[in-house]
MARVEX-193463 format. One line per field, with one value per residue (C-alpha): x, y, z; residue number from 1; residue in three letters. Coordinates in steps of 0.02 Angstrom, whole numbers, plus 50000, padded with zeros to 5 digits. Example, Ala and Ser with C-alpha at 12.3 -4.5 7.8 and 13.67 -1.06 7.14 Angstrom:
<pts>
east (50615  50684)
north (49775  49947)
up (50390  50357)
num (1  2)
residu (Ala  Ser)
</pts>
This chain:
<pts>
east (54492  54365  54308  54377  54216  54168  54013  53907  53904  53767  53741  53821  53969  53903  53756  53854  53902  54087  54085  53982  54088  54269  54378  54554  54567  54618  54809  54872  55016  55091  55071  54987  54901  54739  54665  54710  54891  54899  54855  54999  55123  55074  55102  55264  55337  55300  55380  55529  55642  55565  55649  55582  55406  55244  55058  54910  54756  54593  54695  54549  54604  54782  54816  54899  54990  55046  55101  55208  55293  55319  55393  55488  55543  55661  55515  55429  55233  55087  54911  54749  54567  54423  54335  54370  54338  54461  54604  54557  54576  54727  54824  54771  54924  55032  55162  55275  55149  55088  54906  54816  54640  54619  54496  54575  54545  54633  54800  54901  55060  55158  55192  55305  55344  55302  55401  55248  55067  54932  54758  54659  54481  54442  54412  54235  54168  54214  54109  54251  54397  54485  54506  54581  54695  54759  54787  54892  54993  55029  55099  55197  55380  55398  55439  55357  55248  55064  54972  54791  54676  54503  54337  54299  54100  54088  54211  54142  54130  54109  53952  53951  53910  53785  53679  53703  53798  53753  53601  53485  53571  53626  53678  53849  53778  53683  53800  53961  53970  54019  53950  54075  54061  54235  54301  54482  54479  54383  54514  54661  54602  54564  54735  54835  54715  54780  54955  54972  54992  54960  55124  55061  54899  54868  54689  54589  54413  54374  54208  54207  54237  54113  53984  54025  54027  53867  53777  53858  53794  53619  53616  53645  53485  53388  53481  53526  53687  53842  53970  54126  54211  54199  54365  54353  54198  54264  54421  54318  54198  54232  54179  54111  54024  54194  54293  54154  54166  54351  54365  54240  54326  54484  54417  54339  54497  54617  54488  54500  54708  54693  54580  54677  54856  54774  54681  54798  54819  54635  54528  54427  54322  54463  54605  54805  54856  55026  55054  55209  55190  55241  55386  55340)
north (54020  54176  54274  54147  54065  54089  54192  54220  54395  54511  54502  54425  54524  54504  54615  54770  54844  54883  54916  55062  55135  55213  55230  55275  55388  55558  55586  55525  55595  55562  55757  55860  55805  55727  55552  55462  55535  55458  55284  55303  55356  55190  55093  55168  55140  54954  54958  55049  54871  54811  54771  54669  54649  54725  54701  54818  54698  54788  54948  55017  55170  55144  55297  55197  55093  55243  55349  55196  55185  55372  55371  55206  55189  55046  54936  54833  54880  54784  54823  54711  54731  54635  54796  54813  55000  55036  54922  55019  55192  55145  55072  55241  55324  55172  55272  55127  55013  54845  54834  54668  54613  54480  54441  54452  54250  54208  54319  54327  54254  54101  54034  54148  54261  54422  54529  54613  54632  54765  54783  54950  54940  54772  54626  54694  54681  54495  54328  54237  54341  54182  54129  54310  54299  54114  54181  54310  54197  54083  54219  54293  54245  54165  54314  54432  54579  54607  54789  54789  54945  54878  54960  54890  54923  54779  54855  54871  55048  55125  55221  55081  54958  55057  55083  54914  54923  54780  54734  54869  55006  54939  55090  55027  54858  54952  55098  55050  54855  54817  54636  54590  54673  54669  54673  54707  54541  54440  54497  54453  54283  54269  54334  54213  54053  54094  54121  54313  54353  54531  54607  54797  54891  55078  55164  55286  55342  55391  55482  55630  55528  55401  55522  55597  55420  55375  55536  55523  55339  55388  55545  55422  55325  55481  55543  55378  55314  55387  55355  55349  55416  55589  55609  55560  55657  55808  55793  55780  55908  56073  56258  56337  56160  56079  56204  56193  55999  55998  56120  56020  55854  55917  56003  55828  55733  55849  55839  55645  55647  55763  55651  55493  55565  55635  55468  55349  55234  55213  55081  55167  55122  55072  54969  54979  54817  54751  54562  54455  54285  54150  54044  53867)
up (55725  55758  55615  55496  55445  55270  55240  55100  55007  55024  54836  54687  54624  54444  54513  54514  54338  54353  54152  54190  54321  54330  54473  54480  54341  54444  54466  54625  54724  54889  54942  54966  55131  55084  55109  54952  54977  55143  55065  54934  55071  55170  55027  54968  55155  55129  54952  55017  55032  54892  54720  54559  54515  54599  54551  54590  54605  54544  54481  54405  54279  54355  54461  54606  54496  54389  54552  54609  54442  54454  54642  54613  54430  54469  54496  54363  54409  54338  54360  54324  54340  54276  54198  54012  54019  54163  54075  53921  54011  54102  53949  53849  53944  54039  54096  54119  54194  54104  54127  54099  54101  54239  54389  54572  54578  54429  54416  54241  54335  54381  54552  54660  54512  54610  54750  54811  54792  54845  54835  54860  54901  54813  54940  54993  54806  54783  54808  54876  54971  55046  54853  54810  54955  54909  54730  54802  54905  54755  54643  54787  54827  54994  55098  54985  55043  55024  55068  55076  55096  55159  55213  55388  55390  55523  55639  55813  55881  55730  55638  55499  55634  55720  55574  55525  55367  55248  55342  55394  55295  55117  55005  54990  54920  54785  54748  54786  54755  54933  54944  55097  55270  55353  55530  55562  55659  55514  55390  55505  55532  55344  55294  55424  55357  55186  55236  55254  55432  55472  55534  55540  55542  55515  55522  55438  55402  55589  55641  55523  55370  55415  55438  55271  55177  55250  55204  55021  54992  55080  54955  54810  54859  54827  54683  54594  54537  54476  54360  54469  54619  54679  54644  54469  54427  54507  54400  54234  54270  54196  54240  54395  54453  54425  54522  54667  54668  54671  54808  54921  54868  54924  55079  55134  55097  55180  55342  55315  55310  55477  55571  55513  55578  55723  55773  55694  55850  55865  55756  55619  55468  55364  55397  55304  55333  55289  55272  55237  55138  55249  55194  55189)
num (1  2  3  4  5  6  7  8  9  10  11  12  13  14  15  16  17  18  19  20  21  22  23  24  25  26  27  28  29  30  31  32  33  34  35  36  37  38  39  40  41  42  43  44  45  46  47  48  49  50  51  52  53  54  55  56  57  58  59  60  61  62  63  64  65  66  67  68  69  70  71  72  73  74  75  76  77  78  79  80  81  82  83  84  85  86  87  88  89  90  91  92  93  94  95  96  97  98  99  100  101  102  103  104  105  106  107  108  109  110  111  112  113  114  115  116  117  118  119  120  121  122  123  124  125  126  127  128  129  130  131  132  133  134  135  136  137  138  139  140  141  142  143  144  145  146  147  148  149  150  151  152  153  154  155  156  157  158  159  160  161  162  163  164  165  166  167  168  169  170  171  172  173  174  175  176  177  178  179  180  181  182  183  184  185  186  187  188  189  190  191  192  193  194  195  196  197  198  199  200  201  202  203  204  205  206  207  208  209  210  211  212  213  214  215  216  217  218  219  220  221  222  223  224  225  226  227  228  229  230  231  232  233  234  235  236  237  238  239  240  241  242  243  244  245  246  247  248  249  250  251  252  253  254  255  256  257  258  259  260  261  262  263  264  265  266  267  268  269  270  271  272  273  274  275  276  277  278  279  280)
residu (Met  Pro  Gly  Ser  Ala  Ile  Arg  Lys  Pro  Leu  Ala  Pro  Ala  Ala  Ser  Phe  Asp  Tyr  Glu  Ala  Lys  Arg  Trp  Gly  Ala  Ala  Pro  Leu  Arg  Pro  Lys  Pro  Trp  Tyr  Met  Asn  Gly  Leu  Lys  Leu  Arg  Tyr  Leu  Leu  Gln  Asp  Leu  Gly  Pro  Val  His  Gly  Arg  Val  Leu  Asp  Val  Gly  Cys  Gly  Ala  Gly  Ser  Val  Ala  Lys  Ala  Val  Lys  Arg  Glu  Arg  Ser  Asp  Leu  Glu  Val  Phe  Gly  Cys  Asp  Val  Ser  His  Ser  Ala  Ile  Ala  Ala  Ala  Ser  Ala  Ser  Pro  Gln  Gly  Val  Asp  Phe  Arg  Leu  Ala  Thr  Ala  Glu  Arg  Leu  Pro  Phe  Gly  Asp  Gly  Glu  Leu  Asp  Phe  Val  Trp  Ile  Phe  Asp  Val  Leu  Glu  His  Val  Asp  Glu  Pro  Glu  Arg  Val  Leu  Arg  Glu  Val  Val  Arg  Val  Leu  Lys  Pro  Gly  Gly  Gly  Phe  His  Ile  Val  Leu  Pro  Leu  Glu  Gly  Gln  Pro  Arg  Thr  Leu  Tyr  Arg  Leu  Val  Gly  Cys  Gly  Thr  Arg  Trp  Thr  Ala  Lys  Val  Arg  His  Gly  Gly  His  Ile  Gln  Val  Phe  Ser  Ala  Ala  Arg  Phe  Arg  Ala  Met  Ala  Ala  Ala  Ala  Gly  Leu  Pro  Val  Ile  Arg  Thr  Arg  Trp  Ser  Tyr  His  Phe  Val  Leu  Gln  Val  Leu  Asp  Leu  Leu  Tyr  Phe  Ser  Trp  Leu  Asp  Leu  Arg  Gly  Pro  Val  Ser  Gly  Ser  Val  Glu  Asp  Met  Ser  Ala  Glu  Arg  His  Gly  Val  Ala  Gly  Ser  Val  Met  Arg  Gly  Val  Ser  Arg  Ala  Val  Ala  Thr  Thr  Ala  Trp  Gly  Glu  Ala  Arg  Leu  Leu  Arg  Ala  Leu  Pro  Gly  Gly  Cys  Gly  His  Phe  Thr  Cys  Val  Arg  Gln  Val  Ser)
</pts>
C-alpha cells in the first residue's frame, strides 16, 4: 500500500525532554473563533453520537479533555500522558476527568473498553506510530470512533515540503520533538493497515499559518528553547508583556481560523482525520 512503509524516526523520542515542557494548560473553549477552538469543534462534532467512555491520548496538561468534559458532561472522560509533570498539572484541577500516567504505546485500558479515542498533535512525536495506532484499535470497541489532529509536514504543495521539513530544515525536530514527517497519504495508509480507515478529512494550517509556524521555529533556533506552547506562555505571563503576547497570540489564532474555514476544502499543513475501528 503506498505510503505505508515503516520509516525510521528523524531522532529518538527520548532525545526530547517532555518533562521540561508544558502544553495544554491554557483553558480551551469551542468559541470564540480561533484555531484551537476550531480543533475542539471538529472533535465535538465527531463526539456528537458517542456515549460512554472516551480517552485523550497525550493529553498534556489536560485542556482538551477538560473542555470535552465541560461540553459533554454525560461522557466518562480519561486523559493519559507520558509526562509526569503534565499529569501532575492536569490532576491539580481535574474538572471531572480521570488523568493517568501512561505511554501511547501501552494504554491503561482493557481490550474494547473505550467508545472513542482522540489524539491531538502526538503521532509525530513517537518512534513507532504504527504501534500507537494498533494500541488505539485494541482499546476501542468494534465500530468505535477515532479522531486525530496531525501536522502534515510532508504534505505536497505546502511550504513545509518546500523547505524540506525534517531534512534540510530541522527546527521542529529540535524545538518541537517532531521526529515523524507525515503526509495525508502516509497517515491514511498507516491507519487503514491498523484497522482505522479514514472516513472524513478536514484541513487547516494553510499558507499564512505555515509561514508563521516556520518563522516561529526558525526564531527558536536563534533564541533558544522555550518552556511550552505560545498559548500557555502567554496565559502565564503577567503585566504589559503578557497582554501583548496574548493579543498577538489571539490575532494569529483568529487569522488561522479564518484561513482554515475559507480554504477548508483544500489540503493544508494539518489534517483533522475521522476514523472508525473496523468490525472484525
